[in-house]
C-alpha positions, -999 to 999 in steps of 0.1 A, spaced: -77 -60 -236 -107 -71 -210 -86 -108 -215 -56 -97 -194 -77 -98 -164 -95 -128 -167 -91 -149 -140 -78 -124 -112 -99 -134 -87 -80 -175 -87 -50 -149 -82 -52 -146 -44 -35 -182 -39 -3 -164 -47 -9 -140 -13 13 -157 14 35 -172 -5 58 -140 -6 45 -138 -44 24 -114 -65 16 -104 -98 25 -72 -116 6 -52 -143 30 -35 -167 24 -6 -189 43 24 -203 38 59 -202 50 88 -217 85 68 -220 101 38 -227 105 30 -190 82 -1 -175 59 6 -148 39 -20 -128 13 -21 -102 0 -51 -83 -29 -65 -102 -50 -68 -71 -56 -37 -73 -66 -33 -109 -108 -39 -117 -102 -36 -153 -83 -27 -181 -98 -4 -207 -96 18 -240 -98 54 -227 -137 63 -229 -144 100 -240 -140 123 -206 -157 146 -188 -140 178 -179 -139 191 -144 -138 230 -136 -106 241 -118 -94 202 -115 -56 192 -108 -37 192 -137 -34 156 -138 -70 149 -136 -78 143 -175 -116 144 -164 -143 115 -152 -154 88 -168 -187 75 -162 -184 35 -165 -214 13 -153 -233 34 -134 -204 51 -118 -182 81 -124 -147 79 -116 -119 105 -118 -90 97 -146 -57 108 -140 -28 107 -159 -2 82 -143 26 97 -163 22 134 -154 15 130 -121 52 112 -114 73 140 -138 66 128 -174 54 146 -204 18 150 -203 0 114 -220 -19 123 -255 -58 131 -250 -68 113 -285 -86 81 -272 -57 59 -279 -48 56 -248 -58 28 -220 -75 35 -187 -58 15 -155 -87 10 -135 -84 4 -97 -93 5 -65 -67 25 -38 -76 34 0 -113 26 -3 -118 48 -36 -119 43 -74 -103 58 -102 -84 56 -136 -51 56 -141 -43 64 -180 -13 48 -193 1 46 -234 3 14 -234 -9 -18 -215 22 -42 -216 16 -78 -198 12 -99 -164 44 -113 -141 42 -137 -119 68 -131 -95 87 -136 -60 87 -105 -32 122 -118 -30 132 -102 -63 115 -71 -55 142 -45 -43 139 -10 -32 148 21 -64 185 23 -64 194 59 -62 196 81 -96 166 60 -105 141 76 -131 114 92 -112 127 81 -79 106 104 -55 72 79 -66 86 42 -66 84 17 -37 102 -7 -56 119 -23 -87 125 -53 -101 138 -63 -136 118 -88 -165 139 -95 -193 165 -79 -183 146 -45 -184 142 -23 -152 106 -22 -142 94 5 -117 70 0 -91 52 36 -85 40 46 -50 8 50 -58 -6 60 -30 18 97 -30 3 102 -62 -35 102 -44 -25 122 -16 -8 151 -46 -39 147 -62 -66 138 -40 -53 147 -4 -78 136 22 -73 135 59 -42 130 78 -53 140 114 -67 129 139 -102 143 148 -104 162 179 -121 145 211 -115 108 199 -80 100 215 -83 95 251 -58 115 274 -52 88 296 -42 65 263 -17 96 252 1 94 286 12 59 284 39 66 256 35 31 240 60 16 217 48 9 184 66 -9 153 54 5 117 63 -15 79 53 1 48 72 8 19 59 36 10 68 67 27 39 86 27 16 58 37 48 60 69 48 94 77 8 94 76 9 67 102 34 82 123 21 112 120 -15 91 138 3 78 160 28 105 177 -9 123 181 -15 98 207 18 96 223 34 68 210 71 64 199 76 52 165 99 29 152 98 27 115 111 0 85 103 1 50 97 -38 42 93 -70 60 126 -86 56 140 -50 78 115 -59 106 121 -94 105 157 -85 112 155 -55 139 130 -84 159 157 -112 156 178 -89 168 158 -78 197 149 -116 207 187 -117 204 194 -91 229 169 -110 254 142 -80 248 110 -94 254 91 -82 227 51 -87 234 63 -63 263 82 -40 244 58 -32 211 27 -26 215 16 -34 186 32 -41 151 10 -19 119 22 -38 87 17 -32 47 8 -58 30 20 -53 -4 63 -47 2 94 -54 -18 120 -86 -2 91 -98 19 56 -87 18 29 -84 49 16 -116 47 45 -139 48 60 -112 84 29 -115 101 30 -154 90 66 -156 107 59 -133 137 27 -157 146 47 -190 142 80 -181 164 64 -188 202 89 -155 211 70 -130 191 37 -151 187 19 -130 216 24 -92 198 -5 -78 186 -2 -73 145 -28 -52 128 -23 -57 83 -25 -19 70 -32 -22 40 -48 -5 6 -61 -36 -11 -97 -42 -9 -119 -70 -2 -133 -94 15 -101 -116 7 -81 -98 34 -103 -109 59 -92 -140 46 -59 -141 48 -63 -126 79 -70 -161 94 -44 -177 79 -16 -156 85 -28 -153 121 -29 -115 121 -47 -103 149 -66 -80 127 -71 -63 91 -76 -27 88 -80 -3 49 -60 29 48 -61 55 53 -86 68 76 -70 87 104 -98 81 125 -104 42 127 -65 39 126 -66 56 162 -94 40 174 -81 7 163 -51 17 175 -62 34 214 -82 -3 219 -55 -23 208 -36 2 236 -64 -2 266 -58 -40 262 -28 -34 265 -25 -22 299 -55 -34 314 -79 -6 307 
């Protein structure tokens, strides 16, 4: 199973071309699910787990892997399906999301597929586990559901969501800046919006890069000076239809939009992101999700925007 991720570092060349790779797996159902390979560190047979007193019902225990201890979550139970067996027959997908490493227990790992974001759509109404999906796609005439891991993480692990007292300056709040936010996760959109509204900003949100691009081109057609209207754009990277790298590249290549300040805000980790920020012309990379770091980055930009 370790061989399924062999050469994963070489897959970074897909980013920036509106393509990515999904690791497919099954839970306590016949349905295929997927997560981005970039989030995956390794796939292992479920190791012995140490139970944690008073842990969330979704947490199966902790695993000790090469000198570190990580929580292991029953991903099936986390999205409202049946609990997985605890007999060691399952697999654990070790991932890094939002600066933390954790394992997701799954029943079976299927394969890795290489697809274009343009083939990935928003989940249809009535889809199974709809509230826990960010997107769907099809492979060999079978539906693949992409899980909103940020929603799972928030529900199980939680975390700070408000900006620390005293960080936001009153002069910033008074400016009432306009900020555009693009993210396919409803949880992430709401987290970002909450921070920005604490800063007095008016927030416009979209759930994928194509929606945001359509909005920007409509504003241009109306004759609006977009760089003067929006203090900044904050965009996720992983999104259906059009990803954040592609959106950033299109914005920065259009002379009418290139002056817009653009932050790529993503749970993808690694030095790779710094290289991609430079490649697509974004102004800044910010890892998810720290309300204080987001607020500080936004505040710095607001001051620059207003010449302070």
